[in-house]
C-alpha positions as CSV (number, residue, x, y, z in Angstrom):
1,M,-22.2,-0.7,-7.9
2,K,-20.4,2.1,-5.5
3,I,-17.2,0.4,-5.0
4,L,-14.6,1.9,-2.5
5,L,-10.8,1.3,-2.7
6,F,-8.8,1.7,0.2
7,A,-5.3,1.0,-0.8
8,S,-1.7,2.0,0.7
9,A,-0.4,3.1,-3.2
10,Y,-2.1,3.2,-7.0
11,N,0.2,0.4,-7.6
12,G,-0.4,-2.3,-10.5
13,M,-3.1,-4.1,-8.6
14,C,-4.9,-1.0,-7.7
15,Q,-5.0,0.5,-11.1
16,R,-5.9,-2.8,-12.9
17,M,-9.0,-3.6,-10.3
18,H,-10.1,0.0,-10.9
19,R,-10.3,-0.3,-14.7
20,E,-11.6,-3.7,-14.5
21,L,-14.5,-2.9,-12.0
22,E,-15.1,0.1,-14.1
23,I,-15.5,-2.0,-17.1
24,E,-18.0,-3.7,-15.3
25,M,-20.1,-0.6,-14.9
26,H,-19.7,0.0,-11.4
27,S,-18.8,3.6,-9.8
28,V,-15.4,3.6,-8.3
29,S,-13.6,5.8,-6.0
30,I,-10.3,5.8,-4.3
31,E,-8.5,6.2,-1.0
32,L,-5.0,6.6,-0.5
33,S,-4.6,8.0,2.8
34,A,-4.2,5.9,6.0
35,N,-5.1,8.8,8.1
36,E,-8.2,7.1,10.2
37,Q,-10.2,10.6,9.7
38,Q,-10.0,11.0,6.2
39,M,-10.7,7.3,5.5
40,I,-14.0,8.0,7.2
41,K,-14.7,11.0,5.3
42,A,-14.5,9.0,2.3
43,V,-16.5,6.3,3.2
44,E,-19.2,9.2,4.2
45,D,-18.3,11.3,1.0
46,F,-18.5,8.4,-1.5
47,E,-21.5,6.3,0.4
48,P,-20.0,2.7,-1.1
49,D,-22.2,-0.2,-1.5
50,F,-19.1,-1.8,0.0
51,I,-15.2,-1.4,0.4
52,L,-12.5,-3.2,-1.6
53,C,-9.3,-3.5,-0.2
54,P,-6.5,-4.7,-3.3
55,F,-3.4,-3.4,-1.6
56,L,-3.4,-2.1,1.9
57,K,-0.8,-2.4,4.2
58,H,-2.5,-1.3,7.3
59,A,-5.8,-2.0,9.2
60,V,-9.4,-0.9,8.3
61,P,-10.5,1.2,11.4
62,E,-12.8,-0.7,13.4
63,K,-15.3,2.1,13.0
64,I,-15.6,1.7,9.3
65,W,-15.7,-2.2,9.1
66,R,-18.1,-2.4,11.6
67,H,-20.7,-0.8,9.4
68,H,-19.7,-1.1,6.1
69,L,-18.6,-4.5,4.3
70,C,-14.9,-4.6,3.4
71,L,-13.3,-6.8,1.5
72,I,-9.5,-7.5,1.5
73,V,-7.4,-8.8,-1.2
74,H,-4.4,-11.4,0.6
75,P,-1.9,-12.6,-1.6
76,G,-1.9,-16.1,0.4
77,I,-4.2,-19.3,0.4
78,E,-6.9,-19.8,3.0
79,G,-5.6,-19.6,6.5
80,D,-2.6,-17.3,5.7
81,R,-2.1,-14.8,7.4
82,G,0.7,-12.0,8.0
83,P,2.5,-9.3,6.3
84,S,5.1,-11.7,4.0
85,S,2.9,-14.0,2.5
86,L,4.7,-14.3,-0.3
87,D,8.3,-14.3,1.1
88,W,7.6,-17.2,3.1
89,A,6.1,-19.2,0.6
90,I,9.0,-18.6,-2.0
91,A,11.6,-19.5,0.9
92,S,9.7,-22.4,2.0
93,K,10.0,-23.9,-1.8
94,T,6.0,-23.9,-2.0
95,T,4.8,-25.2,-5.4
96,S,1.3,-23.8,-4.9
97,W,-0.1,-20.7,-3.7
98,G,-3.1,-18.5,-3.9
99,V,-5.2,-15.5,-2.8
100,T,-7.8,-15.2,-0.7
101,L,-10.7,-12.7,-0.4
102,L,-11.8,-12.3,3.2
103,Q,-13.9,-10.1,5.2
104,A,-12.3,-7.0,7.6
105,D,-12.6,-8.2,11.4
106,A,-10.8,-7.4,14.4
107,E,-8.0,-9.4,14.1
108,M,-5.9,-9.0,11.0
109,D,-6.7,-11.3,8.0
110,A,-8.7,-13.6,10.4
111,G,-12.2,-12.4,8.9
112,D,-14.6,-14.6,7.1
113,I,-13.6,-15.8,3.6
114,W,-15.6,-14.8,0.6
115,D,-13.6,-16.6,-2.0
116,T,-9.9,-18.2,-2.5
117,Q,-8.0,-19.5,-5.5
118,K,-4.6,-21.5,-5.9
119,F,-1.9,-21.1,-8.9
120,N,1.2,-22.8,-9.4
121,L,3.9,-21.2,-8.0
122,R,6.7,-20.4,-10.4
123,N,10.7,-20.0,-9.5
124,G,10.3,-16.0,-9.6
125,S,11.1,-13.3,-7.9
126,K,8.2,-12.0,-5.2
127,A,7.6,-8.9,-7.3
128,S,7.5,-10.7,-10.6
129,I,5.0,-13.5,-9.0
130,Y,3.0,-10.4,-7.9
131,R,2.6,-8.5,-10.6
132,R,1.8,-11.7,-13.0
133,E,-0.2,-14.6,-10.8
134,V,-1.1,-12.6,-7.9
135,I,-2.9,-9.5,-9.4
136,S,-4.5,-11.8,-12.2
137,T,-5.9,-14.2,-9.8
138,A,-7.1,-11.3,-7.7
139,V,-8.8,-9.6,-10.1
140,H,-11.1,-12.7,-11.7
141,M,-11.2,-13.7,-7.9
142,V,-13.4,-10.3,-7.5
143,K,-15.0,-10.4,-10.6
144,N,-16.4,-13.7,-9.8
145,V,-17.7,-12.7,-6.7
146,L,-19.4,-9.6,-7.6
147,H,-21.2,-11.8,-10.6
148,K,-22.0,-14.6,-8.1
149,A,-22.3,-13.7,-4.4
150,F,-23.9,-10.3,-4.1
151,G,-27.9,-10.4,-4.2
152,N,-27.2,-14.3,-4.3
153,P,-29.5,-14.7,-1.0
154,N,-28.3,-18.3,-0.7
155,F,-24.6,-17.1,-0.3
156,K,-22.8,-16.8,2.9
157,P,-18.9,-16.2,3.5
158,R,-17.4,-19.4,5.7
159,P,-15.7,-18.5,9.0
160,L,-11.8,-19.4,8.8
161,D,-11.6,-22.4,10.5
162,Y,-8.3,-24.1,11.4
163,S,-9.6,-27.5,12.7
164,N,-10.6,-28.0,8.8
165,P,-7.5,-30.1,7.3
166,K,-8.2,-28.6,4.3
167,V,-7.3,-25.0,5.5
168,K,-3.4,-25.2,5.0
169,G,-2.2,-21.9,5.6
170,E,-0.9,-20.5,9.2
171,C,-0.4,-17.1,10.9
172,L,3.0,-16.4,10.3
173,P,4.8,-13.4,11.4
174,L,6.8,-10.2,9.4
175,M,9.6,-12.1,7.9
176,R,12.9,-9.8,9.5
177,Q,16.5,-9.9,7.9
178,D,17.8,-12.4,10.2
179,S,15.5,-15.1,8.0
180,R,16.9,-13.7,4.8
181,K,20.5,-13.5,5.8
182,I,22.5,-15.3,3.4
183,D,25.7,-17.5,4.7
184,W,27.9,-17.6,1.7
185,S,29.9,-20.4,3.4
186,V,27.3,-22.7,3.2
187,D,24.2,-21.4,0.8
188,T,24.0,-22.9,-2.6
189,T,23.3,-21.0,-5.6
190,E,19.6,-21.7,-6.0
191,T,19.2,-20.9,-2.0
192,I,20.5,-17.5,-2.4
193,V,18.6,-16.8,-5.3
194,R,15.5,-18.0,-3.8
195,K,16.8,-15.8,-0.4
196,I,16.7,-12.5,-2.8
197,N,13.6,-13.7,-4.7
198,A,11.6,-13.7,-1.5
199,A,12.8,-10.4,-1.2
200,D,12.1,-8.4,-4.7
201,S,11.6,-5.9,-5.2
202,F,11.1,-5.0,-0.9
203,P,13.0,-5.1,1.5
204,G,15.9,-6.6,-0.5
205,V,18.5,-8.7,1.3
206,L,20.8,-7.1,3.9
207,D,24.6,-8.1,3.2
208,S,27.4,-7.1,3.2
209,I,30.4,-6.3,0.5
210,A,33.6,-5.3,1.2
211,G,32.5,-3.8,4.6
212,N,29.7,-1.8,2.7
213,A,26.2,-2.5,4.0
214,V,23.6,-3.3,1.2
215,H,20.3,-4.6,-0.3
216,L,20.2,-7.1,-2.9
217,F,18.0,-7.2,-5.4
218,G,17.3,-9.3,-8.9
219,A,19.4,-12.4,-8.5
220,K,20.1,-15.0,-11.3
221,A,21.5,-17.8,-10.8
222,E,25.3,-19.1,-13.0
223,Y,26.5,-22.2,-12.7
224,T,29.6,-21.4,-13.8
225,L,32.1,-22.1,-10.9
226,Y,34.6,-19.5,-10.4
227,S,38.1,-20.0,-8.1
228,A,37.2,-17.1,-6.0
229,V,36.0,-17.4,-2.1
230,P,32.0,-17.4,-2.1
231,G,30.6,-14.2,-1.7
232,D,33.6,-12.5,-3.4
233,L,32.9,-10.4,-6.7
234,V,34.5,-12.3,-9.9
235,G,32.9,-9.7,-12.6
236,Y,30.1,-7.9,-14.2
237,R,27.6,-7.7,-17.0
238,D,25.3,-5.0,-18.2
239,G,25.4,-3.1,-15.0
240,A,25.0,-6.2,-12.9
241,I,27.7,-7.9,-10.2
242,C,28.4,-11.8,-10.5
243,R,29.5,-13.3,-6.9
244,A,31.2,-16.6,-6.4
245,T,29.1,-19.3,-4.8
246,I,30.3,-22.6,-3.2
247,D,29.0,-24.3,-6.1
248,G,28.7,-21.7,-9.3
249,S,28.0,-18.0,-8.9
250,V,24.9,-15.6,-8.9
251,W,24.4,-12.4,-10.6
252,I,23.3,-9.6,-8.5
253,R,21.2,-6.7,-10.7
254,Q,20.6,-4.0,-8.3
255,M,22.0,-3.0,-4.9
256,K,20.8,-0.3,-2.4
257,I,23.4,1.2,0.2
258,A,21.5,0.3,3.7
259,Q,20.4,3.6,5.6
260,Q,23.3,5.7,7.4
261,D,21.5,7.8,10.1
262,E,19.2,9.9,8.3
263,R,20.9,9.8,5.1
264,R,18.9,7.3,2.6
265,F,19.8,5.9,-0.5
266,F,17.6,4.1,-3.4
267,K,18.0,1.1,-6.0
268,L,20.6,1.6,-8.7
269,S,22.3,-0.8,-10.7
270,S,25.0,-3.0,-8.9
271,L,28.0,-1.9,-10.4
272,Q,26.7,1.4,-10.2
273,V,26.7,1.4,-6.2
274,I,30.0,-0.4,-6.3
275,T,31.8,2.2,-8.3
276,Q,29.9,5.9,-7.7
277,Q,28.9,4.6,-3.7
278,F,30.7,2.6,-2.3
279,P,34.1,4.7,-0.3
280,N,36.5,2.1,-1.1
281,A,35.5,1.9,-5.1
282,N,39.2,1.7,-6.2
283,Q,39.3,-2.0,-4.5
284,F,37.2,-3.1,-7.5
285,A,39.2,-1.5,-10.2
286,S,40.4,-4.6,-11.9
287,L,37.1,-6.3,-11.9
288,R,36.6,-7.5,-15.1
289,A,33.5,-7.9,-17.9
290,L,32.1,-11.6,-18.0
291,E,30.3,-13.7,-20.9
292,S,27.4,-15.0,-19.5
293,R,24.1,-16.9,-21.4
294,V,22.2,-15.6,-18.0
295,Q,22.9,-12.4,-17.3
296,N,21.8,-10.7,-20.8
297,D,19.6,-7.6,-20.6
298,I,19.0,-7.7,-24.2
299,K,18.4,-11.2,-26.0
300,I,17.5,-11.9,-29.3
301,E,15.6,-15.3,-30.9
302,I,15.4,-15.8,-34.3
303,E,13.1,-18.1,-36.2
304,N,11.2,-18.5,-39.2
305,A,12.4,-14.6,-40.4
306,V,11.1,-13.2,-37.4
307,A,13.7,-11.8,-34.8
308,Y,12.1,-11.7,-30.9
309,I,14.2,-8.9,-29.1
310,S,13.9,-8.9,-25.4
311,F,14.8,-5.8,-23.4
312,D,14.6,-6.9,-19.6
313,F,16.0,-3.9,-17.8
314,Y,15.1,-3.9,-14.6
315,N,11.5,-2.2,-13.3
316,G,11.2,-1.4,-17.1
317,A,13.5,1.8,-16.4
318,M,15.6,2.6,-19.4
319,N,18.8,4.5,-18.8
320,T,20.6,6.5,-21.6
321,E,23.3,3.8,-22.1
322,Q,20.5,0.9,-22.1
323,C,18.9,2.9,-25.2
324,H,22.0,3.2,-26.9
325,D,22.3,-0.5,-26.5
326,L,19.0,-1.3,-27.6
327,L,19.4,0.8,-30.9
328,A,22.6,-0.7,-31.8
329,H,20.5,-4.2,-31.8
330,L,17.9,-2.4,-33.7
331,R,20.0,-1.4,-36.1
332,D,22.1,-4.6,-36.8
333,L,18.8,-6.7,-37.2
334,R,17.3,-4.0,-39.9
335,E,20.9,-5.1,-42.2
336,R,20.0,-8.9,-41.9
337,N,18.1,-10.2,-44.9
338,D,17.4,-13.5,-43.3
339,I,14.5,-11.1,-40.8
340,R,11.1,-9.7,-42.1
341,V,9.3,-8.9,-38.9
342,I,11.0,-7.7,-35.8
343,A,8.9,-8.1,-32.7
344,L,10.1,-6.3,-29.6
345,M,9.3,-8.4,-26.3
346,G,10.4,-5.8,-23.8
347,G,11.1,-7.5,-20.3
348,E,9.1,-9.9,-18.4
349,D,8.0,-7.9,-15.9
350,F,7.7,-4.4,-17.4
351,W,7.5,-3.9,-21.5
352,S,9.3,-0.4,-20.4
353,N,9.0,2.4,-18.4
354,G,10.5,5.2,-20.0
355,I,13.8,7.0,-19.1
356,H,15.4,5.8,-16.0
357,L,14.6,8.6,-12.8
358,N,17.0,6.5,-10.4
359,C,19.8,7.0,-13.0
360,I,19.0,10.4,-13.5
361,Q,18.6,11.3,-9.4
362,A,22.1,10.0,-8.8
363,S,24.1,11.9,-11.9
364,V,26.3,14.5,-10.9
365,D,23.8,16.9,-12.9
366,P,20.4,15.3,-13.2
367,A,19.2,18.2,-15.9
368,R,21.9,17.0,-17.6
369,E,21.6,13.1,-17.7
370,S,17.6,13.9,-18.0
371,W,18.7,15.4,-21.8
372,R,20.9,12.6,-22.5
373,N,18.4,10.0,-21.4
374,I,15.3,11.6,-23.6
375,N,17.1,12.0,-26.5
376,A,18.8,8.2,-26.4
377,I,15.1,6.9,-26.2
378,D,13.9,9.2,-28.6
379,D,16.9,7.7,-31.0
380,V,15.3,4.5,-30.4
381,V,11.7,5.3,-31.7
382,Q,13.1,7.4,-34.8
383,E,14.8,4.1,-35.5
384,L,11.1,2.0,-35.4
385,I,9.2,4.9,-36.9
386,C,11.9,4.9,-39.7
387,M,12.2,1.3,-40.3
388,S,11.4,1.0,-44.0
389,N,12.5,-2.3,-44.6
390,K,10.9,-4.4,-41.9
391,L,7.5,-4.8,-40.4
392,T,7.9,-4.6,-36.7
393,V,5.5,-5.5,-33.8
394,A,5.4,-4.2,-30.4
395,A,4.5,-7.2,-27.7
396,L,3.1,-5.7,-25.4
397,R,3.2,-9.1,-22.8
398,S,3.8,-6.6,-19.5
399,N,2.8,-3.4,-18.1
400,A,4.2,-0.1,-19.6
401,G,4.5,3.3,-18.8
402,A,5.0,7.1,-19.8
403,G,7.8,6.6,-22.5
404,G,7.4,3.2,-23.0
405,A,3.4,3.2,-23.2
406,I,4.5,5.6,-26.0
407,M,7.5,3.4,-27.6
408,P,5.1,0.9,-28.9
409,L,3.1,2.7,-31.2
410,A,6.0,3.4,-33.4
411,C,5.5,-0.3,-34.4
412,D,3.6,-1.5,-37.4
413,K,1.4,-3.6,-35.0
414,V,0.9,-3.6,-31.3
415,I,-0.2,-7.0,-29.8
416,A,-0.9,-6.9,-26.0
417,R,-1.4,-9.8,-23.1
418,E,-5.0,-9.3,-22.0
419,G,-4.7,-7.7,-18.3
420,V,-1.6,-5.5,-19.6
421,V,-2.1,-2.0,-18.0
422,L,-0.7,1.0,-19.8
423,N,0.0,4.5,-18.9
424,P,0.5,6.6,-22.0
425,H,1.0,9.8,-19.9
426,Y,3.6,11.9,-18.2
427,L,2.2,14.7,-16.5
428,T,2.2,12.7,-12.8
429,M,6.1,13.2,-13.0
430,G,5.8,17.4,-14.1
431,L,6.8,16.7,-17.8
432,F,5.3,17.2,-21.2
433,G,6.5,13.9,-22.4
434,S,8.4,13.2,-25.9
435,E,9.2,9.8,-27.7
436,Y,7.4,11.6,-30.6
437,W,3.9,11.3,-28.9
438,T,2.7,14.0,-30.5
439,Y,2.8,11.8,-33.9
440,L,2.3,8.8,-32.8
441,L,-0.5,9.1,-30.2
442,P,-2.7,11.2,-32.4
443,K,-2.5,9.2,-35.4
444,R,-3.8,6.6,-33.1
445,V,-6.3,7.7,-31.7
446,G,-7.2,11.3,-32.9
447,D,-6.1,14.7,-31.3
448,A,-9.1,14.8,-28.9
449,K,-8.7,11.3,-27.3
450,A,-4.4,11.7,-27.6
451,K,-5.0,14.9,-25.4
452,E,-7.3,13.4,-23.1
453,L,-5.2,10.6,-22.5
454,I,-2.3,12.6,-21.6
455,E,-4.3,14.9,-19.4
456,S,-6.3,12.6,-17.6
457,C,-3.4,10.3,-16.4
458,M,-5.2,7.4,-15.7
459,P,-4.5,4.0,-16.7
460,V,-5.4,1.9,-19.6
461,L,-6.4,-1.5,-19.8
462,A,-5.1,-3.5,-22.7
463,S,-9.2,-4.1,-23.9
464,Q,-9.6,-0.2,-23.8
465,A,-6.6,0.2,-25.6
466,Q,-7.4,-2.1,-28.6
467,T,-10.9,-0.4,-28.1
468,L,-9.1,3.4,-28.6
469,G,-7.0,2.0,-31.5
470,M,-3.8,2.1,-29.3
471,V,-3.8,-2.1,-29.8
472,D,-4.2,-3.7,-32.9
473,K,-4.9,-7.5,-31.0
474,V,-5.4,-8.6,-27.0
475,L,-4.2,-12.4,-26.8
476,S,-4.6,-14.5,-24.1
477,E,-3.7,-13.3,-20.4
478,D,-2.1,-16.8,-19.7
479,W,1.6,-16.3,-20.4
480,S,2.5,-19.5,-22.4
481,N,-0.3,-19.4,-24.5
482,Y,0.2,-15.4,-25.3
483,H,3.7,-16.4,-26.6
484,R,2.4,-19.1,-28.2
485,Q,-0.2,-16.9,-30.0
486,L,2.4,-14.2,-30.7
487,Q,4.8,-16.4,-32.7
488,R,1.8,-17.3,-35.0
489,E,0.7,-14.0,-35.6
490,C,4.2,-12.9,-36.1
491,E,5.1,-16.0,-38.4
492,A,1.9,-15.0,-40.4
493,L,2.7,-11.8,-41.1
494,A,6.4,-12.5,-42.1
495,E,4.8,-15.6,-44.4
496,D,2.2,-13.2,-45.7
497,E,2.2,-13.2,-49.6
498,N,1.6,-9.4,-49.6
499,Y,4.6,-8.9,-47.2
500,F,6.2,-6.6,-50.1
501,S,3.1,-4.7,-50.5
502,L,2.3,-4.3,-46.7
503,L,5.9,-3.1,-46.7
504,A,5.1,-0.2,-49.7
505,R,2.2,0.8,-47.7
506,K,4.1,1.6,-44.6
507,Q,6.9,3.3,-46.9
508,Y,4.3,5.2,-48.6
509,S,2.2,6.4,-45.6
510,R,5.5,7.6,-44.0
511,M,6.1,9.7,-46.9
512,Q,2.7,11.2,-46.8
513,D,3.2,12.0,-43.0
514,E,6.3,13.5,-43.8
515,T,5.2,15.9,-46.6
516,I,2.5,16.7,-44.0
517,R,4.9,17.8,-41.1
518,P,8.3,16.4,-41.2
519,L,8.8,13.7,-38.5
520,E,11.7,15.9,-36.8
521,S,9.5,19.0,-36.3
522,Y,7.8,17.0,-33.6
523,R,11.1,16.1,-31.8
524,T,11.9,19.4,-31.9
525,Y,8.6,20.8,-30.3
526,E,8.7,17.9,-27.5
527,L,12.3,18.5,-26.4
528,Q,12.1,22.6,-26.4
529,R,9.5,21.8,-23.9
530,M,11.2,19.0,-21.9
531,K,14.6,21.1,-21.8
532,A,12.5,23.9,-20.6
533,I,11.8,21.9,-17.6
534,F,14.9,19.8,-17.0
535,D,16.8,23.2,-17.2
536,N,14.4,25.0,-14.2
537,S,15.9,23.8,-11.0
538,Q,12.1,24.8,-9.8
539,S,10.1,22.7,-12.1
540,D,7.8,20.0,-10.5
541,Y,9.8,17.3,-12.4
542,H,12.9,17.8,-10.4
543,H,10.5,17.4,-7.0
544,L,8.2,14.5,-8.0
545,R,11.4,12.7,-9.4
546,Y,12.9,13.5,-5.6
547,N,9.6,11.9,-4.2
548,F,9.3,9.1,-6.5
549,V,12.9,7.9,-6.3
550,Y,12.8,8.2,-2.5
551,K,9.5,6.7,-2.6
552,I,7.9,9.7,-0.7
553,S,4.2,9.4,-0.4
554,C,2.1,12.3,-1.4
555,Q,0.0,11.9,1.7
556,A,-3.2,12.9,-0.4
557,T,-5.5,11.0,-2.6
558,P,-4.9,12.7,-6.3
559,S,-8.4,14.3,-7.3
560,R,-8.3,12.7,-10.5
561,L,-8.7,8.9,-8.6
562,I,-11.6,10.3,-6.5
563,Y,-14.9,9.4,-8.1
564,K,-17.0,12.1,-10.0
565,P,-19.8,11.6,-12.2
566,I,-18.4,12.1,-15.8
567,P,-20.7,13.9,-18.6
568,E,-21.7,11.5,-21.3
569,K,-20.1,13.1,-24.2
570,S,-16.6,13.7,-22.4
571,K,-16.1,9.4,-21.2
572,L,-12.7,8.4,-22.3
573,F,-14.0,5.3,-24.0
574,A,-17.2,6.4,-25.6
């Protein structure tokens, strides 16, 4: 079938839906513009069998849905309507939620129902639930509808019927800041975390700290009770700040100063916002570092000779200091005799997305900070490549992009969760790329495929990456099952009777590669290209980074997303 996707952005949902549909042998084209005439033109040019809207913030024009079947993916249960579906569900402590596939109609979210599926609503942030449960449910539901409904003369979508007692959803308005407001003198820690979770990663909860209006993101409950006025800052750790509550305290990982007249701001670590952007920053000069079992960006768990190291950096971005910290932990693990296997878990929502563009944008000298950051992440990759006395596993349980999609290839094994999306390219940010990609990627997929992956700038599903050779094994998509299966894989590797032979083979392979071409020559070559880009103030990188950080739309659909018949011999996954 020919399927046209209308989307407000090429986000994780759109990327996965795009690639999953292509695996099902459908021809897919994408239109990101909200302009009615451009949407109509996309329909006329592509002549789709139907239109799918996996992530659309605006209505489909009547001129389109009157004449073409348009199906909307709505992140809510049957009957739920409105733009703040997940926000209200999280705020109201709902334990079960869902996704509904409905037909575009005159009234928003009120069209005929094609399918609806539920999932358990865990206690997490809106962004995390969307990335994991909503996307997974939506993809499986759309594929199910394509298999069972299309071409079935007995299938008919059902109208939305609020008189049906099974329909539990309702029409709710946009959740505004007055519904999100925190009352520090009354709200419990659990309430505060839930409010921030319901606003993560957009729009955040508007609050005030020492007279500064800020949006709060990334909350974690800490039930240590401090002798401080609720709302006051009591300390910091890993860039997060800790604020007292009436029954404990709460960590706030990220903040963004509220817009001031025409001046706009972007998210940074809470401590960075306070110390670098608050005009009264000196008021917090005595703020102290705290110990915490809750707020730890890097955690290590050791079991049966396997060290599981998670690096849960907000949105997967790794700044210079975070790279240094991760490197130090890896070097410590390398020296431990009780560890045979190191499993790199990444974060819960992203494995890694490479260098930290927000921190770079916020620095006094972005070119210099770009250089520091890329060298710091290269040091981490170098450590993994050269770790000759341990076997390493990249456990891709979440999506990864740019250098964060290349870094796993430095490990001996790459084990991904079904449905994970990788974006192993740099050109969309105007960069040549580093992280030893010119060594690691061709070694895994060959020179031709490496060039194609880098230049096509397209996402790759875990199953596709396995076909290409980027991933060694794909495990269950279910979060708990994946971790159980991963543990078995890692422990089997640690207990393998051929463990020392595997180490010897690894050492020999590295030595052979070194004789062909020294490892550092790859880094030198990549960094020469990168430095030229960083040092050129007119390079696309600086412009694209600015737009990315400030969320400025490109206004037009990239040509790579518009369907063009692909010659058989040049297909990426042939």
